N, CA, C and O atoms as a Maestro MAE file, in Angstrom:
{
 s_m_m2io_version
 :::
 2.0.0
}

f_m_ct {
 s_m_title
 :::
 protein
 m_atom[272] {
  # First column is atom index #
  i_m_mmod_type
  r_m_x_coord
  r_m_y_coord
  r_m_z_coord
  i_m_residue_number
  s_m_chain_name
  s_m_pdb_residue_name
  s_m_pdb_atom_name
  i_m_atomic_number
  :::
  1 25 -8.930 -9.094 12.735 1 A "MET " " N  " 7
  2 3 -7.966 -8.017 12.781 1 A "MET " " CA " 6
  3 2 -8.467 -6.905 11.872 1 A "MET " " C  " 6
  4 15 -9.074 -7.178 10.836 1 A "MET " " O  " 8
  5 25 -8.227 -5.687 12.240 2 A "SER " " N  " 7
  6 3 -8.658 -4.578 11.397 2 A "SER " " CA " 6
  7 2 -7.519 -3.591 11.217 2 A "SER " " C  " 6
  8 15 -6.575 -3.553 12.006 2 A "SER " " O  " 8
  9 25 -7.625 -2.800 10.174 3 A "ALA " " N  " 7
  10 3 -6.605 -1.810 9.867 3 A "ALA " " CA " 6
  11 2 -7.260 -0.645 9.164 3 A "ALA " " C  " 6
  12 15 -8.464 -0.656 8.912 3 A "ALA " " O  " 8
  13 25 -6.471 0.353 8.850 4 A "GLY " " N  " 7
  14 3 -6.972 1.514 8.129 4 A "GLY " " CA " 6
  15 2 -7.039 1.236 6.643 4 A "GLY " " C  " 6
  16 15 -7.258 0.100 6.222 4 A "GLY " " O  " 8
  17 25 -6.853 2.256 5.865 5 A "THR " " N  " 7
  18 3 -6.927 2.155 4.416 5 A "THR " " CA " 6
  19 2 -5.659 1.529 3.848 5 A "THR " " C  " 6
  20 15 -4.551 1.830 4.291 5 A "THR " " O  " 8
  21 25 -5.837 0.659 2.865 6 A "ILE " " N  " 7
  22 3 -4.713 0.044 2.165 6 A "ILE " " CA " 6
  23 2 -4.611 0.689 0.793 6 A "ILE " " C  " 6
  24 15 -5.609 0.811 0.082 6 A "ILE " " O  " 8
  25 25 -3.403 1.101 0.420 7 A "LEU " " N  " 7
  26 3 -3.143 1.631 -0.912 7 A "LEU " " CA " 6
  27 2 -2.510 0.504 -1.724 7 A "LEU " " C  " 6
  28 15 -1.402 0.061 -1.424 7 A "LEU " " O  " 8
  29 25 -3.223 0.044 -2.754 8 A "LEU " " N  " 7
  30 3 -2.764 -1.060 -3.592 8 A "LEU " " CA " 6
  31 2 -2.480 -0.543 -4.994 8 A "LEU " " C  " 6
  32 15 -3.385 -0.061 -5.675 8 A "LEU " " O  " 8
  33 25 -1.219 -0.642 -5.430 9 A "ALA " " N  " 7
  34 3 -0.843 -0.261 -6.792 9 A "ALA " " CA " 6
  35 2 -0.828 -1.543 -7.629 9 A "ALA " " C  " 6
  36 15 0.095 -2.350 -7.523 9 A "ALA " " O  " 8
  37 25 -1.849 -1.719 -8.452 10 A "GLU " " N  " 7
  38 3 -1.984 -2.952 -9.236 10 A "GLU " " CA " 6
  39 2 -2.737 -2.648 -10.530 10 A "GLU " " C  " 6
  40 15 -3.801 -2.030 -10.500 10 A "GLU " " O  " 8
  41 25 -2.188 -3.079 -11.661 11 A "ASP " " N  " 7
  42 3 -2.826 -2.789 -12.941 11 A "ASP " " CA " 6
  43 2 -3.689 -3.931 -13.473 11 A "ASP " " C  " 6
  44 15 -4.380 -3.759 -14.478 11 A "ASP " " O  " 8
  45 25 -3.664 -5.071 -12.831 12 A "ASP " " N  " 7
  46 3 -4.452 -6.219 -13.287 12 A "ASP " " CA " 6
  47 2 -5.689 -6.386 -12.402 12 A "ASP " " C  " 6
  48 15 -5.551 -6.689 -11.217 12 A "ASP " " O  " 8
  49 25 -6.890 -6.196 -12.948 13 A "PRO " " N  " 7
  50 3 -8.119 -6.310 -12.151 13 A "PRO " " CA " 6
  51 2 -8.267 -7.673 -11.472 13 A "PRO " " C  " 6
  52 15 -8.836 -7.768 -10.385 13 A "PRO " " O  " 8
  53 25 -7.754 -8.729 -12.114 14 A "ASN " " N  " 7
  54 3 -7.831 -10.058 -11.502 14 A "ASN " " CA " 6
  55 2 -6.989 -10.137 -10.237 14 A "ASN " " C  " 6
  56 15 -7.378 -10.788 -9.267 14 A "ASN " " O  " 8
  57 25 -5.833 -9.474 -10.246 15 A "ASP " " N  " 7
  58 3 -4.986 -9.462 -9.050 15 A "ASP " " CA " 6
  59 2 -5.618 -8.654 -7.920 15 A "ASP " " C  " 6
  60 15 -5.437 -8.974 -6.745 15 A "ASP " " O  " 8
  61 25 -6.357 -7.608 -8.280 16 A "VAL " " N  " 7
  62 3 -7.071 -6.829 -7.262 16 A "VAL " " CA " 6
  63 2 -8.110 -7.716 -6.570 16 A "VAL " " C  " 6
  64 15 -8.224 -7.710 -5.344 16 A "VAL " " O  " 8
  65 25 -8.858 -8.469 -7.359 17 A "ILE " " N  " 7
  66 3 -9.857 -9.388 -6.797 17 A "ILE " " CA " 6
  67 2 -9.174 -10.433 -5.925 17 A "ILE " " C  " 6
  68 15 -9.651 -10.739 -4.832 17 A "ILE " " O  " 8
  69 25 -8.072 -10.977 -6.398 18 A "LEU " " N  " 7
  70 3 -7.316 -11.974 -5.638 18 A "LEU " " CA " 6
  71 2 -6.859 -11.398 -4.303 18 A "LEU " " C  " 6
  72 15 -6.951 -12.065 -3.272 18 A "LEU " " O  " 8
  73 25 -6.369 -10.165 -4.320 19 A "PHE " " N  " 7
  74 3 -5.918 -9.495 -3.101 19 A "PHE " " CA " 6
  75 2 -7.075 -9.318 -2.119 19 A "PHE " " C  " 6
  76 15 -6.935 -9.583 -0.925 19 A "PHE " " O  " 8
  77 25 -8.211 -8.870 -2.633 20 A "GLN " " N  " 7
  78 3 -9.373 -8.661 -1.766 20 A "GLN " " CA " 6
  79 2 -9.873 -9.974 -1.171 20 A "GLN " " C  " 6
  80 15 -10.278 -10.018 -0.010 20 A "GLN " " O  " 8
  81 25 -9.844 -11.029 -1.956 21 A "ARG " " N  " 7
  82 3 -10.242 -12.345 -1.438 21 A "ARG " " CA " 6
  83 2 -9.268 -12.826 -0.362 21 A "ARG " " C  " 6
  84 15 -9.679 -13.412 0.640 21 A "ARG " " O  " 8
  85 25 -7.992 -12.576 -0.574 22 A "ALA " " N  " 7
  86 3 -6.993 -12.969 0.430 22 A "ALA " " CA " 6
  87 2 -7.236 -12.237 1.748 22 A "ALA " " C  " 6
  88 15 -7.109 -12.828 2.821 22 A "ALA " " O  " 8
  89 25 -7.583 -10.954 1.669 23 A "LEU " " N  " 7
  90 3 -7.907 -10.200 2.887 23 A "LEU " " CA " 6
  91 2 -9.105 -10.814 3.599 23 A "LEU " " C  " 6
  92 15 -9.102 -10.964 4.821 23 A "LEU " " O  " 8
  93 25 -10.131 -11.166 2.827 24 A "GLU " " N  " 7
  94 3 -11.329 -11.772 3.412 24 A "GLU " " CA " 6
  95 2 -11.006 -13.106 4.085 24 A "GLU " " C  " 6
  96 15 -11.451 -13.366 5.203 24 A "GLU " " O  " 8
  97 25 -10.241 -13.937 3.408 25 A "ARG " " N  " 7
  98 3 -9.884 -15.249 3.965 25 A "ARG " " CA " 6
  99 2 -9.029 -15.138 5.214 25 A "ARG " " C  " 6
  100 15 -9.082 -16.001 6.091 25 A "ARG " " O  " 8
  101 25 -8.244 -14.077 5.292 26 A "ALA " " N  " 7
  102 3 -7.397 -13.861 6.462 26 A "ALA " " CA " 6
  103 2 -8.164 -13.144 7.567 26 A "ALA " " C  " 6
  104 15 -7.604 -12.835 8.619 26 A "ALA " " O  " 8
  105 25 -9.446 -12.879 7.328 27 A "SER " " N  " 7
  106 3 -10.286 -12.135 8.267 27 A "SER " " CA " 6
  107 2 -9.696 -10.772 8.588 27 A "SER " " C  " 6
  108 15 -9.767 -10.302 9.723 27 A "SER " " O  " 8
  109 25 -9.119 -10.149 7.581 28 A "TRP " " N  " 7
  110 3 -8.516 -8.831 7.728 28 A "TRP " " CA " 6
  111 2 -9.535 -7.814 7.269 28 A "TRP " " C  " 6
  112 15 -9.909 -7.792 6.096 28 A "TRP " " O  " 8
  113 25 -9.982 -6.981 8.171 29 A "SER " " N  " 7
  114 3 -11.013 -6.003 7.862 29 A "SER " " CA " 6
  115 2 -10.373 -4.644 7.636 29 A "SER " " C  " 6
  116 15 -10.201 -3.866 8.574 29 A "SER " " O  " 8
  117 25 -10.026 -4.364 6.396 30 A "ALA " " N  " 7
  118 3 -9.450 -3.061 6.072 30 A "ALA " " CA " 6
  119 2 -10.575 -2.044 6.019 30 A "ALA " " C  " 6
  120 15 -11.688 -2.365 5.601 30 A "ALA " " O  " 8
  121 25 -10.293 -0.829 6.437 31 A "GLY " " N  " 7
  122 3 -11.284 0.225 6.336 31 A "GLY " " CA " 6
  123 2 -11.711 0.394 4.890 31 A "GLY " " C  " 6
  124 15 -12.898 0.533 4.598 31 A "GLY " " O  " 8
  125 25 -10.746 0.383 3.988 32 A "SER " " N  " 7
  126 3 -11.008 0.416 2.558 32 A "SER " " CA " 6
  127 2 -9.722 0.055 1.821 32 A "SER " " C  " 6
  128 15 -8.625 0.126 2.376 32 A "SER " " O  " 8
  129 25 -9.882 -0.329 0.576 33 A "VAL " " N  " 7
  130 3 -8.736 -0.605 -0.280 33 A "VAL " " CA " 6
  131 2 -8.806 0.402 -1.419 33 A "VAL " " C  " 6
  132 15 -9.746 0.390 -2.213 33 A "VAL " " O  " 8
  133 25 -7.812 1.267 -1.493 34 A "ASN " " N  " 7
  134 3 -7.731 2.272 -2.544 34 A "ASN " " CA " 6
  135 2 -6.802 1.724 -3.618 34 A "ASN " " C  " 6
  136 15 -5.603 1.570 -3.386 34 A "ASN " " O  " 8
  137 25 -7.354 1.427 -4.798 35 A "VAL " " N  " 7
  138 3 -6.586 0.802 -5.869 35 A "VAL " " CA " 6
  139 2 -6.182 1.854 -6.894 35 A "VAL " " C  " 6
  140 15 -7.018 2.615 -7.384 35 A "VAL " " O  " 8
  141 25 -4.887 1.888 -7.213 36 A "VAL " " N  " 7
  142 3 -4.357 2.728 -8.288 36 A "VAL " " CA " 6
  143 2 -3.649 1.804 -9.272 36 A "VAL " " C  " 6
  144 15 -3.282 0.683 -8.923 36 A "VAL " " O  " 8
  145 25 -3.462 2.271 -10.485 37 A "ARG " " N  " 7
  146 3 -2.927 1.407 -11.540 37 A "ARG " " CA " 6
  147 2 -1.422 1.195 -11.491 37 A "ARG " " C  " 6
  148 15 -0.928 0.164 -11.948 37 A "ARG " " O  " 8
  149 25 -0.684 2.161 -10.940 38 A "ASP " " N  " 7
  150 3 0.769 2.020 -10.909 38 A "ASP " " CA " 6
  151 2 1.377 2.952 -9.867 38 A "ASP " " C  " 6
  152 15 0.673 3.722 -9.214 38 A "ASP " " O  " 8
  153 25 2.671 2.868 -9.728 39 A "GLY " " N  " 7
  154 3 3.368 3.675 -8.738 39 A "GLY " " CA " 6
  155 2 3.257 5.163 -8.997 39 A "GLY " " C  " 6
  156 15 3.156 5.954 -8.060 39 A "GLY " " O  " 8
  157 25 3.275 5.552 -10.276 40 A "GLU " " N  " 7
  158 3 3.146 6.976 -10.596 40 A "GLU " " CA " 6
  159 2 1.811 7.533 -10.124 40 A "GLU " " C  " 6
  160 15 1.750 8.628 -9.567 40 A "GLU " " O  " 8
  161 25 0.742 6.773 -10.350 41 A "GLU " " N  " 7
  162 3 -0.584 7.209 -9.905 41 A "GLU " " CA " 6
  163 2 -0.644 7.265 -8.379 41 A "GLU " " C  " 6
  164 15 -1.263 8.164 -7.811 41 A "GLU " " O  " 8
  165 25 -0.010 6.315 -7.730 42 A "ALA " " N  " 7
  166 3 0.015 6.306 -6.266 42 A "ALA " " CA " 6
  167 2 0.691 7.565 -5.740 42 A "ALA " " C  " 6
  168 15 0.204 8.196 -4.802 42 A "ALA " " O  " 8
  169 25 1.815 7.923 -6.349 43 A "ILE " " N  " 7
  170 3 2.544 9.112 -5.894 43 A "ILE " " CA " 6
  171 2 1.777 10.379 -6.229 43 A "ILE " " C  " 6
  172 15 1.737 11.303 -5.416 43 A "ILE " " O  " 8
  173 25 1.163 10.446 -7.412 44 A "SER " " N  " 7
  174 3 0.439 11.664 -7.778 44 A "SER " " CA " 6
  175 2 -0.797 11.867 -6.904 44 A "SER " " C  " 6
  176 15 -1.146 13.005 -6.591 44 A "SER " " O  " 8
  177 25 -1.465 10.779 -6.506 45 A "GLN " " N  " 7
  178 3 -2.662 10.900 -5.684 45 A "GLN " " CA " 6
  179 2 -2.353 10.928 -4.189 45 A "GLN " " C  " 6
  180 15 -3.077 11.548 -3.409 45 A "GLN " " O  " 8
  181 25 -1.288 10.261 -3.802 46 A "HIS " " N  " 7
  182 3 -0.979 10.098 -2.380 46 A "HIS " " CA " 6
  183 2 0.495 10.384 -2.126 46 A "HIS " " C  " 6
  184 15 1.131 9.694 -1.331 46 A "HIS " " O  " 8
  185 25 1.037 11.382 -2.786 47 A "GLY " " N  " 7
  186 3 2.467 11.653 -2.776 47 A "GLY " " CA " 6
  187 2 3.122 11.677 -1.411 47 A "GLY " " C  " 6
  188 15 4.081 10.942 -1.180 47 A "GLY " " O  " 8
  189 25 2.631 12.499 -0.505 48 A "LEU " " N  " 7
  190 3 3.261 12.622 0.794 48 A "LEU " " CA " 6
  191 2 3.164 11.322 1.572 48 A "LEU " " C  " 6
  192 15 4.123 10.917 2.230 48 A "LEU " " O  " 8
  193 25 2.022 10.669 1.504 49 A "LEU " " N  " 7
  194 3 1.837 9.393 2.185 49 A "LEU " " CA " 6
  195 2 2.848 8.364 1.682 49 A "LEU " " C  " 6
  196 15 3.480 7.672 2.481 49 A "LEU " " O  " 8
  197 25 3.002 8.262 0.363 50 A "VAL " " N  " 7
  198 3 3.923 7.291 -0.221 50 A "VAL " " CA " 6
  199 2 5.358 7.641 0.133 50 A "VAL " " C  " 6
  200 15 6.134 6.753 0.487 50 A "VAL " " O  " 8
  201 25 5.728 8.904 0.047 51 A "GLN " " N  " 7
  202 3 7.091 9.310 0.380 51 A "GLN " " CA " 6
  203 2 7.410 9.014 1.835 51 A "GLN " " C  " 6
  204 15 8.502 8.535 2.141 51 A "GLN " " O  " 8
  205 25 6.485 9.289 2.726 52 A "ASN " " N  " 7
  206 3 6.710 8.999 4.142 52 A "ASN " " CA " 6
  207 2 6.848 7.503 4.379 52 A "ASN " " C  " 6
  208 15 7.679 7.080 5.183 52 A "ASN " " O  " 8
  209 25 6.040 6.689 3.688 53 A "PHE " " N  " 7
  210 3 6.128 5.244 3.840 53 A "PHE " " CA " 6
  211 2 7.473 4.724 3.355 53 A "PHE " " C  " 6
  212 15 8.096 3.896 4.019 53 A "PHE " " O  " 8
  213 25 7.923 5.207 2.198 54 A "VAL " " N  " 7
  214 3 9.204 4.749 1.659 54 A "VAL " " CA " 6
  215 2 10.335 5.118 2.613 54 A "VAL " " C  " 6
  216 15 11.234 4.310 2.844 54 A "VAL " " O  " 8
  217 25 10.303 6.320 3.166 55 A "ALA " " N  " 7
  218 3 11.341 6.728 4.121 55 A "ALA " " CA " 6
  219 2 11.304 5.838 5.359 55 A "ALA " " C  " 6
  220 15 12.351 5.415 5.849 55 A "ALA " " O  " 8
  221 25 10.111 5.552 5.865 56 A "TYR " " N  " 7
  222 3 9.971 4.686 7.043 56 A "TYR " " CA " 6
  223 2 10.443 3.271 6.732 56 A "TYR " " C  " 6
  224 15 11.184 2.678 7.516 56 A "TYR " " O  " 8
  225 25 10.017 2.724 5.589 57 A "ALA " " N  " 7
  226 3 10.390 1.358 5.227 57 A "ALA " " CA " 6
  227 2 11.893 1.232 5.042 57 A "ALA " " C  " 6
  228 15 12.486 0.232 5.446 57 A "ALA " " O  " 8
  229 25 12.512 2.233 4.439 58 A "THR " " N  " 7
  230 3 13.960 2.218 4.256 58 A "THR " " CA " 6
  231 2 14.673 2.204 5.591 58 A "THR " " C  " 6
  232 15 15.614 1.439 5.802 58 A "THR " " O  " 8
  233 25 14.216 3.056 6.487 59 A "LYS " " N  " 7
  234 3 14.836 3.119 7.807 59 A "LYS " " CA " 6
  235 2 14.620 1.809 8.570 59 A "LYS " " C  " 6
  236 15 15.537 1.312 9.224 59 A "LYS " " O  " 8
  237 25 13.423 1.258 8.488 60 A "PHE " " N  " 7
  238 3 13.110 0.021 9.195 60 A "PHE " " CA " 6
  239 2 13.927 -1.147 8.645 60 A "PHE " " C  " 6
  240 15 14.484 -1.932 9.412 60 A "PHE " " O  " 8
  241 25 13.996 -1.261 7.338 61 A "CYS " " N  " 7
  242 3 14.652 -2.417 6.716 61 A "CYS " " CA " 6
  243 2 16.182 -2.353 6.781 61 A "CYS " " C  " 6
  244 15 16.840 -3.392 6.842 61 A "CYS " " O  " 8
  245 25 16.740 -1.169 6.768 62 A "THR " " N  " 7
  246 3 18.183 -1.038 6.722 62 A "THR " " CA " 6
  247 2 18.774 -0.607 8.057 62 A "THR " " C  " 6
  248 15 19.977 -0.739 8.284 62 A "THR " " O  " 8
  249 25 17.934 -0.097 8.926 63 A "GLY " " N  " 7
  250 3 18.431 0.416 10.207 63 A "GLY " " CA " 6
  251 2 19.080 1.777 10.075 63 A "GLY " " C  " 6
  252 15 19.700 2.270 11.017 63 A "GLY " " O  " 8
  253 25 18.940 2.390 8.903 64 A "SER " " N  " 7
  254 3 19.526 3.723 8.706 64 A "SER " " CA " 6
  255 2 18.540 4.622 7.992 64 A "SER " " C  " 6
  256 15 17.564 4.156 7.404 64 A "SER " " O  " 8
  257 25 18.803 5.898 8.049 65 A "ASP " " N  " 7
  258 3 17.951 6.895 7.399 65 A "ASP " " CA " 6
  259 2 18.662 7.365 6.144 65 A "ASP " " C  " 6
  260 15 19.688 8.040 6.225 65 A "ASP " " O  " 8
  261 25 18.121 7.011 4.977 66 A "ARG " " N  " 7
  262 3 18.754 7.389 3.704 66 A "ARG " " CA " 6
  263 2 18.036 8.539 3.043 66 A "ARG " " C  " 6
  264 15 18.075 8.649 1.818 66 A "ARG " " O  " 8
  265 25 17.393 9.386 3.785 67 A "THR " " N  " 7
  266 3 16.639 10.487 3.186 67 A "THR " " CA " 6
  267 2 17.525 11.698 2.913 67 A "THR " " C  " 6
  268 15 17.061 12.652 2.288 67 A "THR " " O  " 8
  269 25 18.747 11.697 3.343 68 A "GLY " " N  " 7
  270 3 19.550 12.892 3.109 68 A "GLY " " CA " 6
  271 2 20.954 12.663 2.947 68 A "GLY " " C  " 6
  272 15 21.715 13.610 2.745 68 A "GLY " " O  " 8
  :::
 }
 m_bond[271] {
  # First column is bond index #
  i_m_from
  i_m_to
  i_m_order
  :::
  1 1 2 1
  2 2 3 1
  3 3 4 2
  4 3 5 1
  5 5 6 1
  6 6 7 1
  7 7 8 2
  8 7 9 1
  9 9 10 1
  10 10 11 1
  11 11 12 2
  12 11 13 1
  13 13 14 1
  14 14 15 1
  15 15 16 2
  16 15 17 1
  17 17 18 1
  18 18 19 1
  19 19 20 2
  20 19 21 1
  21 21 22 1
  22 22 23 1
  23 23 24 2
  24 23 25 1
  25 25 26 1
  26 26 27 1
  27 27 28 2
  28 27 29 1
  29 29 30 1
  30 30 31 1
  31 31 32 2
  32 31 33 1
  33 33 34 1
  34 34 35 1
  35 35 36 2
  36 35 37 1
  37 37 38 1
  38 38 39 1
  39 39 40 2
  40 39 41 1
  41 41 42 1
  42 42 43 1
  43 43 44 2
  44 43 45 1
  45 45 46 1
  46 46 47 1
  47 47 48 2
  48 47 49 1
  49 49 50 1
  50 50 51 1
  51 51 52 2
  52 51 53 1
  53 53 54 1
  54 54 55 1
  55 55 56 2
  56 55 57 1
  57 57 58 1
  58 58 59 1
  59 59 60 2
  60 59 61 1
  61 61 62 1
  62 62 63 1
  63 63 64 2
  64 63 65 1
  65 65 66 1
  66 66 67 1
  67 67 68 2
  68 67 69 1
  69 69 70 1
  70 70 71 1
  71 71 72 2
  72 71 73 1
  73 73 74 1
  74 74 75 1
  75 75 76 2
  76 75 77 1
  77 77 78 1
  78 78 79 1
  79 79 80 2
  80 79 81 1
  81 81 82 1
  82 82 83 1
  83 83 84 2
  84 83 85 1
  85 85 86 1
  86 86 87 1
  87 87 88 2
  88 87 89 1
  89 89 90 1
  90 90 91 1
  91 91 92 2
  92 91 93 1
  93 93 94 1
  94 94 95 1
  95 95 96 2
  96 95 97 1
  97 97 98 1
  98 98 99 1
  99 99 100 2
  100 99 101 1
  101 101 102 1
  102 102 103 1
  103 103 104 2
  104 103 105 1
  105 105 106 1
  106 106 107 1
  107 107 108 2
  108 107 109 1
  109 109 110 1
  110 110 111 1
  111 111 112 2
  112 111 113 1
  113 113 114 1
  114 114 115 1
  115 115 116 2
  116 115 117 1
  117 117 118 1
  118 118 119 1
  119 119 120 2
  120 119 121 1
  121 121 122 1
  122 122 123 1
  123 123 124 2
  124 123 125 1
  125 125 126 1
  126 126 127 1
  127 127 128 2
  128 127 129 1
  129 129 130 1
  130 130 131 1
  131 131 132 2
  132 131 133 1
  133 133 134 1
  134 134 135 1
  135 135 136 2
  136 135 137 1
  137 137 138 1
  138 138 139 1
  139 139 140 2
  140 139 141 1
  141 141 142 1
  142 142 143 1
  143 143 144 2
  144 143 145 1
  145 145 146 1
  146 146 147 1
  147 147 148 2
  148 147 149 1
  149 149 150 1
  150 150 151 1
  151 151 152 2
  152 151 153 1
  153 153 154 1
  154 154 155 1
  155 155 156 2
  156 155 157 1
  157 157 158 1
  158 158 159 1
  159 159 160 2
  160 159 161 1
  161 161 162 1
  162 162 163 1
  163 163 164 2
  164 163 165 1
  165 165 166 1
  166 166 167 1
  167 167 168 2
  168 167 169 1
  169 169 170 1
  170 170 171 1
  171 171 172 2
  172 171 173 1
  173 173 174 1
  174 174 175 1
  175 175 176 2
  176 175 177 1
  177 177 178 1
  178 178 179 1
  179 179 180 2
  180 179 181 1
  181 181 182 1
  182 182 183 1
  183 183 184 2
  184 183 185 1
  185 185 186 1
  186 186 187 1
  187 187 188 2
  188 187 189 1
  189 189 190 1
  190 190 191 1
  191 191 192 2
  192 191 193 1
  193 193 194 1
  194 194 195 1
  195 195 196 2
  196 195 197 1
  197 197 198 1
  198 198 199 1
  199 199 200 2
  200 199 201 1
  201 201 202 1
  202 202 203 1
  203 203 204 2
  204 203 205 1
  205 205 206 1
  206 206 207 1
  207 207 208 2
  208 207 209 1
  209 209 210 1
  210 210 211 1
  211 211 212 2
  212 211 213 1
  213 213 214 1
  214 214 215 1
  215 215 216 2
  216 215 217 1
  217 217 218 1
  218 218 219 1
  219 219 220 2
  220 219 221 1
  221 221 222 1
  222 222 223 1
  223 223 224 2
  224 223 225 1
  225 225 226 1
  226 226 227 1
  227 227 228 2
  228 227 229 1
  229 229 230 1
  230 230 231 1
  231 231 232 2
  232 231 233 1
  233 233 234 1
  234 234 235 1
  235 235 236 2
  236 235 237 1
  237 237 238 1
  238 238 239 1
  239 239 240 2
  240 239 241 1
  241 241 242 1
  242 242 243 1
  243 243 244 2
  244 243 245 1
  245 245 246 1
  246 246 247 1
  247 247 248 2
  248 247 249 1
  249 249 250 1
  250 250 251 1
  251 251 252 2
  252 251 253 1
  253 253 254 1
  254 254 255 1
  255 255 256 2
  256 255 257 1
  257 257 258 1
  258 258 259 1
  259 259 260 2
  260 259 261 1
  261 261 262 1
  262 262 263 1
  263 263 264 2
  264 263 265 1
  265 265 266 1
  266 266 267 1
  267 267 268 2
  268 267 269 1
  269 269 270 1
  270 270 271 1
  271 271 272 2
  :::
 }
}
């Protein structure tokens, strides 16, 4: 299975390695894994992407749009 880029917010380098190994074992071929240290860094580097994902996830999980 393959996918695009994964944005991983993780501050522990060991957990990053664990995540990458899990992807390999699952035969998941990500285009790349972009690692940031925390949510603030994720938003500052990928703000619009993260905001759009949160809006989509909220709508998907709750069945409603809570953006306004």
